[in-house]
A tleap script that builds the chain and sets N, CA, C and O, in Angstrom:
source leaprc.protein.ff14SB
mol = sequence {
  NMET ILE TRP TYR ILE SER ALA ALA PHE PHE
  PRO CYS VAL LEU VAL VAL LEU LEU SER VAL
  LEU THR ARG SER LYS TRP ILE GLY THR ILE
  LEU THR LEU ALA LEU ILE ALA THR SER ILE
  TYR LYS GLU PHE PHE HIE ASN GLU TRP ILE
  ILE PHE ILE ASP VAL VAL SER LEU LEU ALA
  GLY TYR LEU VAL ILE ASP GLN LEU GLU PHE
  HIE LYS HIE ARG ASP GLU ASP CARG
}
set mol.1.N position { 19.178 -2.545 -7.813 }
set mol.1.CA position { 18.278 -1.586 -8.538 }
set mol.1.C position { 16.682 -1.727 -7.767 }
set mol.1.O position { 15.850 -1.062 -7.150 }
set mol.2.N position { 16.905 -2.894 -8.220 }
set mol.2.CA position { 15.515 -4.166 -8.317 }
set mol.2.C position { 14.629 -3.646 -7.065 }
set mol.2.O position { 13.424 -3.395 -7.108 }
set mol.3.N position { 15.838 -3.493 -5.466 }
set mol.3.CA position { 14.337 -3.309 -5.113 }
set mol.3.C position { 13.703 -1.638 -4.353 }
set mol.3.O position { 12.861 -1.539 -3.460 }
set mol.4.N position { 14.377 -0.590 -5.006 }
set mol.4.CA position { 14.342 -0.024 -4.934 }
set mol.4.C position { 13.005 0.189 -6.058 }
set mol.4.O position { 12.075 0.893 -5.665 }
set mol.5.N position { 12.950 -0.248 -7.050 }
set mol.5.CA position { 11.581 -0.654 -7.801 }
set mol.5.C position { 10.490 -0.639 -7.231 }
set mol.5.O position { 9.606 0.210 -7.112 }
set mol.6.N position { 10.700 -2.203 -6.703 }
set mol.6.CA position { 10.289 -2.446 -6.090 }
set mol.6.C position { 9.052 -1.896 -4.735 }
set mol.6.O position { 7.841 -2.114 -4.711 }
set mol.7.N position { 9.859 -1.182 -3.773 }
set mol.7.CA position { 9.476 -0.709 -2.908 }
set mol.7.C position { 8.948 0.757 -3.553 }
set mol.7.O position { 8.206 1.394 -2.805 }
set mol.8.N position { 9.285 1.417 -4.996 }
set mol.8.CA position { 8.513 2.207 -4.463 }
set mol.8.C position { 6.624 1.864 -6.137 }
set mol.8.O position { 5.915 2.516 -6.903 }
set mol.9.N position { 6.801 0.801 -5.790 }
set mol.9.CA position { 5.687 0.513 -7.028 }
set mol.9.C position { 4.642 -0.050 -6.263 }
set mol.9.O position { 3.497 0.403 -6.284 }
set mol.10.N position { 5.182 -1.532 -5.235 }
set mol.10.CA position { 4.319 -2.687 -4.647 }
set mol.10.C position { 3.243 -2.328 -3.615 }
set mol.10.O position { 2.095 -2.722 -3.412 }
set mol.11.N position { 4.015 -1.473 -3.070 }
set mol.11.CA position { 3.488 -0.875 -1.906 }
set mol.11.C position { 2.146 -0.004 -1.768 }
set mol.11.O position { 1.225 -0.142 -0.963 }
set mol.12.N position { 2.364 1.226 -3.116 }
set mol.12.CA position { 1.639 1.252 -3.351 }
set mol.12.C position { -0.080 1.036 -4.400 }
set mol.12.O position { -1.085 1.736 -4.524 }
set mol.13.N position { 0.417 -0.471 -5.025 }
set mol.13.CA position { -0.284 -1.248 -5.625 }
set mol.13.C position { -1.556 -1.950 -4.723 }
set mol.13.O position { -2.778 -1.916 -4.867 }
set mol.14.N position { -0.644 -2.612 -3.706 }
set mol.14.CA position { -1.523 -3.154 -2.264 }
set mol.14.C position { -2.438 -2.300 -1.679 }
set mol.14.O position { -3.385 -2.762 -1.043 }
set mol.15.N position { -2.211 -0.666 -1.866 }
set mol.15.CA position { -2.930 -0.165 -0.727 }
set mol.15.C position { -4.066 -0.230 -1.309 }
set mol.15.O position { -5.110 -0.466 -0.701 }
set mol.16.N position { -3.950 0.072 -3.170 }
set mol.16.CA position { -5.069 0.172 -4.091 }
set mol.16.C position { -5.797 -0.952 -4.023 }
set mol.16.O position { -6.989 -0.807 -3.754 }
set mol.17.N position { -5.271 -2.334 -4.245 }
set mol.17.CA position { -5.952 -3.690 -4.085 }
set mol.17.C position { -6.940 -3.847 -3.256 }
set mol.17.O position { -8.130 -4.096 -3.447 }
set mol.18.N position { -5.831 -3.537 -1.561 }
set mol.18.CA position { -6.606 -3.892 -0.730 }
set mol.18.C position { -7.923 -3.240 -0.123 }
set mol.18.O position { -8.845 -3.605 0.606 }
set mol.19.N position { -7.523 -2.054 -0.818 }
set mol.19.CA position { -8.666 -1.398 -0.095 }
set mol.19.C position { -9.801 -1.694 -0.984 }
set mol.19.O position { -10.950 -1.925 -0.606 }
set mol.20.N position { -9.342 -1.663 -2.300 }
set mol.20.CA position { -11.129 -2.261 -3.146 }
set mol.20.C position { -11.767 -3.122 -2.943 }
set mol.20.O position { -12.981 -2.918 -2.948 }
set mol.21.N position { -11.198 -4.665 -2.634 }
set mol.21.CA position { -11.084 -5.184 -1.871 }
set mol.21.C position { -12.037 -5.516 -0.830 }
set mol.21.O position { -12.999 -6.284 -0.829 }
set mol.22.N position { -11.351 -4.464 0.395 }
set mol.22.CA position { -11.963 -4.691 1.562 }
set mol.22.C position { -13.212 -3.327 2.023 }
set mol.22.O position { -13.757 -3.075 3.097 }
set mol.23.N position { -13.327 -2.530 0.358 }
set mol.23.CA position { -13.996 -1.837 1.057 }
set mol.23.C position { -13.417 -0.533 1.817 }
set mol.23.O position { -14.184 0.407 2.024 }
set mol.24.N position { -12.170 -0.473 2.202 }
set mol.24.CA position { -12.167 0.729 3.032 }
set mol.24.C position { -10.290 0.709 3.335 }
set mol.24.O position { -9.395 -0.099 3.580 }
set mol.25.N position { -10.524 2.428 3.080 }
set mol.25.CA position { -9.073 2.875 2.576 }
set mol.25.C position { -8.247 2.949 3.889 }
set mol.25.O position { -7.056 3.248 3.979 }
set mol.26.N position { -9.056 2.639 4.837 }
set mol.26.CA position { -8.006 2.347 6.676 }
set mol.26.C position { -7.616 0.929 6.320 }
set mol.26.O position { -6.504 0.488 6.028 }
set mol.27.N position { -8.493 0.470 6.388 }
set mol.27.CA position { -7.870 -1.962 5.996 }
set mol.27.C position { -6.831 -1.915 5.437 }
set mol.27.O position { -5.805 -2.427 5.886 }
set mol.28.N position { -6.921 -1.190 4.179 }
set mol.28.CA position { -5.896 -1.098 2.499 }
set mol.28.C position { -5.005 -1.520 3.677 }
set mol.28.O position { -4.599 -2.584 4.144 }
set mol.29.N position { -4.798 0.688 4.136 }
set mol.29.CA position { -3.589 1.325 4.354 }
set mol.29.C position { -2.559 0.387 5.549 }
set mol.29.O position { -1.354 0.138 5.567 }
set mol.30.N position { -3.291 0.164 6.146 }
set mol.30.CA position { -2.815 -0.997 7.638 }
set mol.30.C position { -2.561 -2.246 7.486 }
set mol.30.O position { -1.837 -2.871 8.261 }
set mol.31.N position { -3.219 -2.826 6.314 }
set mol.31.CA position { -2.513 -4.247 5.887 }
set mol.31.C position { -1.547 -3.793 5.343 }
set mol.31.O position { -0.469 -4.146 5.821 }
set mol.32.N position { -1.534 -3.360 4.794 }
set mol.32.CA position { -0.067 -3.296 3.737 }
set mol.32.C position { 0.720 -2.580 4.913 }
set mol.32.O position { 1.183 -3.468 5.629 }
set mol.33.N position { 0.986 -1.579 5.295 }
set mol.33.CA position { 1.517 -1.346 6.774 }
set mol.33.C position { 1.997 -2.799 7.558 }
set mol.33.O position { 3.043 -3.372 7.257 }
set mol.34.N position { 1.481 -3.069 8.135 }
set mol.34.CA position { 1.179 -4.488 8.803 }
set mol.34.C position { 2.053 -5.699 8.136 }
set mol.34.O position { 2.555 -6.654 8.728 }
set mol.35.N position { 2.102 -5.354 6.541 }
set mol.35.CA position { 3.078 -6.487 5.566 }
set mol.35.C position { 4.507 -5.427 5.635 }
set mol.35.O position { 5.435 -6.230 5.545 }
set mol.36.N position { 5.080 -4.099 5.745 }
set mol.36.CA position { 5.917 -3.607 5.687 }
set mol.36.C position { 6.873 -3.500 6.937 }
set mol.36.O position { 7.960 -2.926 7.010 }
set mol.37.N position { 6.265 -4.121 7.788 }
set mol.37.CA position { 5.966 -3.695 9.650 }
set mol.37.C position { 7.012 -5.601 9.597 }
set mol.37.O position { 8.213 -5.846 9.482 }
set mol.38.N position { 6.143 -6.251 9.704 }
set mol.38.CA position { 6.385 -7.400 9.178 }
set mol.38.C position { 8.131 -7.977 8.344 }
set mol.38.O position { 9.015 -8.645 8.879 }
set mol.39.N position { 8.090 -7.291 6.651 }
set mol.39.CA position { 9.402 -7.709 6.080 }
set mol.39.C position { 11.209 -6.894 7.118 }
set mol.39.O position { 12.422 -7.104 7.132 }
set mol.40.N position { 10.184 -5.957 7.791 }
set mol.40.CA position { 11.343 -4.897 8.542 }
set mol.40.C position { 11.530 -5.295 9.986 }
set mol.40.O position { 12.058 -4.637 10.882 }
set mol.41.N position { 10.943 -6.621 10.041 }
set mol.41.CA position { 11.035 -6.868 12.064 }
set mol.41.C position { 12.151 -8.586 10.683 }
set mol.41.O position { 13.339 -8.889 10.790 }
set mol.42.N position { 11.388 -9.054 9.929 }
set mol.42.CA position { 12.099 -10.476 9.551 }
set mol.42.C position { 13.874 -9.542 9.212 }
set mol.42.O position { 14.842 -10.268 9.438 }
set mol.43.N position { 14.164 -8.281 8.789 }
set mol.43.CA position { 14.890 -7.803 8.067 }
set mol.43.C position { 15.610 -8.611 6.567 }
set mol.43.O position { 16.615 -9.251 6.258 }
set mol.44.N position { 14.294 -8.062 5.915 }
set mol.44.CA position { 14.455 -8.695 5.076 }
set mol.44.C position { 14.781 -7.163 3.510 }
set mol.44.O position { 14.800 -7.469 2.318 }
set mol.45.N position { 14.949 -5.925 3.947 }
set mol.45.CA position { 15.715 -4.767 3.900 }
set mol.45.C position { 16.702 -4.842 4.360 }
set mol.45.O position { 17.163 -5.265 5.420 }
set mol.46.N position { 17.293 -4.090 2.900 }
set mol.46.CA position { 18.960 -3.569 2.905 }
set mol.46.C position { 19.278 -2.908 2.908 }
set mol.46.O position { 20.425 -2.835 2.466 }
set mol.47.N position { 18.425 -1.360 3.551 }
set mol.47.CA position { 19.007 -0.434 4.306 }
set mol.47.C position { 17.917 0.493 3.685 }
set mol.47.O position { 17.208 0.252 2.708 }
set mol.48.N position { 17.953 2.158 4.856 }
set mol.48.CA position { 16.886 2.477 5.259 }
set mol.48.C position { 16.050 3.591 4.033 }
set mol.48.O position { 15.168 4.450 4.012 }
set mol.49.N position { 16.943 2.944 3.167 }
set mol.49.CA position { 16.379 3.815 1.657 }
set mol.49.C position { 15.043 3.618 0.888 }
set mol.49.O position { 14.225 4.291 0.260 }
set mol.50.N position { 15.271 2.263 1.295 }
set mol.50.CA position { 13.605 0.786 1.147 }
set mol.50.C position { 12.801 1.331 1.581 }
set mol.50.O position { 11.721 1.660 1.091 }
set mol.51.N position { 13.415 1.581 3.019 }
set mol.51.CA position { 11.755 1.587 3.800 }
set mol.51.C position { 11.494 3.105 3.906 }
set mol.51.O position { 10.324 3.423 4.124 }
set mol.52.N position { 12.427 4.108 3.782 }
set mol.52.CA position { 12.094 5.104 3.066 }
set mol.52.C position { 11.095 5.294 1.804 }
set mol.52.O position { 10.253 6.192 1.802 }
set mol.53.N position { 11.256 4.341 0.683 }
set mol.53.CA position { 10.372 4.994 0.147 }
set mol.53.C position { 9.005 3.893 -0.256 }
set mol.53.O position { 8.109 4.242 -1.025 }
set mol.54.N position { 9.050 2.590 0.388 }
set mol.54.CA position { 7.862 2.428 1.140 }
set mol.54.C position { 7.165 2.550 1.279 }
set mol.54.O position { 6.097 2.070 0.897 }
set mol.55.N position { 7.805 4.126 2.660 }
set mol.55.CA position { 6.459 4.946 2.895 }
set mol.55.C position { 5.878 5.340 2.384 }
set mol.55.O position { 4.751 4.905 2.148 }
set mol.56.N position { 6.486 6.645 1.838 }
set mol.56.CA position { 5.830 6.833 0.237 }
set mol.56.C position { 5.274 6.337 -0.155 }
set mol.56.O position { 4.092 6.136 0.126 }
set mol.57.N position { 6.017 5.850 -1.134 }
set mol.57.CA position { 4.590 5.125 -1.676 }
set mol.57.C position { 3.948 4.651 -1.369 }
set mol.57.O position { 3.099 4.629 -2.260 }
set mol.58.N position { 3.303 3.568 0.243 }
set mol.58.CA position { 2.093 3.924 0.392 }
set mol.58.C position { 0.966 4.759 0.922 }
set mol.58.O position { -0.185 4.516 1.284 }
set mol.59.N position { 2.161 6.467 0.785 }
set mol.59.CA position { 1.221 7.178 1.168 }
set mol.59.C position { 0.518 7.738 -0.094 }
set mol.59.O position { -0.603 8.208 -0.293 }
set mol.60.N position { 1.491 7.533 -0.789 }
set mol.60.CA position { 1.138 8.307 -2.746 }
set mol.60.C position { -0.183 6.548 -3.409 }
set mol.60.O position { -0.938 6.674 -4.374 }
set mol.61.N position { -0.074 5.149 -2.555 }
set mol.61.CA position { -1.442 4.199 -3.180 }
set mol.61.C position { -2.229 5.197 -1.674 }
set mol.61.O position { -3.214 4.466 -1.573 }
set mol.62.N position { -2.372 5.915 -0.914 }
set mol.62.CA position { -3.371 5.921 0.270 }
set mol.62.C position { -3.947 7.260 -0.597 }
set mol.62.O position { -5.166 7.432 -0.597 }
set mol.63.N position { -3.003 8.296 -1.401 }
set mol.63.CA position { -3.557 9.345 -1.638 }
set mol.63.C position { -4.553 9.033 -3.374 }
set mol.63.O position { -5.396 9.553 -4.105 }
set mol.64.N position { -3.445 7.504 -3.209 }
set mol.64.CA position { -4.519 7.790 -5.294 }
set mol.64.C position { -6.027 6.926 -4.521 }
set mol.64.O position { -6.866 6.394 -5.248 }
set mol.65.N position { -6.116 6.922 -3.426 }
set mol.65.CA position { -7.510 5.695 -3.112 }
set mol.65.C position { -8.068 6.474 -2.329 }
set mol.65.O position { -9.234 6.151 -2.104 }
set mol.66.N position { -7.625 7.623 -1.672 }
set mol.66.CA position { -9.050 8.428 -1.521 }
set mol.66.C position { -9.170 9.601 -2.778 }
set mol.66.O position { -10.297 10.023 -3.040 }
set mol.67.N position { -8.197 10.024 -3.409 }
set mol.67.CA position { -8.941 11.188 -4.441 }
set mol.67.C position { -10.312 10.645 -5.283 }
set mol.67.O position { -11.420 11.157 -5.443 }
set mol.68.N position { -9.351 8.581 -6.032 }
set mol.68.CA position { -10.326 8.518 -6.664 }
set mol.68.C position { -11.802 7.677 -6.118 }
set mol.68.O position { -12.809 7.376 -6.760 }
set mol.69.N position { -11.437 7.443 -4.607 }
set mol.69.CA position { -12.495 7.042 -4.351 }
set mol.69.C position { -13.160 5.895 -4.247 }
set mol.69.O position { -14.211 5.659 -3.653 }
set mol.70.N position { -12.326 5.060 -4.998 }
set mol.70.CA position { -12.470 3.330 -5.528 }
set mol.70.C position { -13.329 2.663 -4.110 }
set mol.70.O position { -14.368 2.008 -4.193 }
set mol.71.N position { -12.661 2.989 -2.915 }
set mol.71.CA position { -13.247 1.823 -1.788 }
set mol.71.C position { -14.598 2.058 -1.597 }
set mol.71.O position { -15.197 1.061 -1.196 }
set mol.72.N position { -15.316 3.113 -1.762 }
set mol.72.CA position { -16.589 3.585 -1.920 }
set mol.72.C position { -17.274 3.338 -2.923 }
set mol.72.O position { -18.421 3.781 -2.988 }
set mol.73.N position { -16.523 2.276 -4.334 }
set mol.73.CA position { -17.830 1.595 -4.720 }
set mol.73.C position { -18.387 0.705 -4.786 }
set mol.73.O position { -17.779 -0.357 -4.918 }
set mol.74.N position { -20.247 0.738 -4.705 }
set mol.74.CA position { -21.538 0.607 -4.869 }
set mol.74.C position { -21.654 0.029 -6.027 }
set mol.74.O position { -21.411 0.453 -7.157 }
set mol.75.N position { -22.290 -1.598 -5.432 }
set mol.75.CA position { -23.260 -2.417 -6.430 }
set mol.75.C position { -24.817 -1.674 -6.947 }
set mol.75.O position { -25.933 -1.621 -6.430 }
set mol.76.N position { -24.136 -1.079 -8.423 }
set mol.76.CA position { -25.121 -0.278 -9.380 }
set mol.76.C position { -26.654 -0.630 -9.493 }
set mol.76.O position { -27.540 0.219 -9.398 }
set mol.77.N position { -26.932 -2.356 -9.767 }
set mol.77.CA position { -27.718 -3.443 -9.487 }
set mol.77.C position { -28.417 -3.776 -8.725 }
set mol.77.O position { -29.537 -4.157 -9.067 }
set mol.78.N position { -27.908 -3.761 -6.970 }
set mol.78.CA position { -28.519 -4.038 -5.867 }
set mol.78.C position { -29.830 -2.966 -6.626 }
set mol.78.O position { -30.881 -2.753 -6.021 }
savepdb mol mol.pdb
quit
């Protein structure tokens, strides 16, 4: 059960976090996708449903970062 909850939560958070850090929604999404692809390649997943939930969560993270535009944060002090 914990695998499904983790698959639904962590990719979304990773996309948002990496997009804010790099200030690019594409780089945040690609880095998260690369992490998921590496995990699939190393066979850390138990079944296909976890991969599907990961992809849906990645898409949700992309939509969140696109709607809220956190990746376009600018320093107003400069």
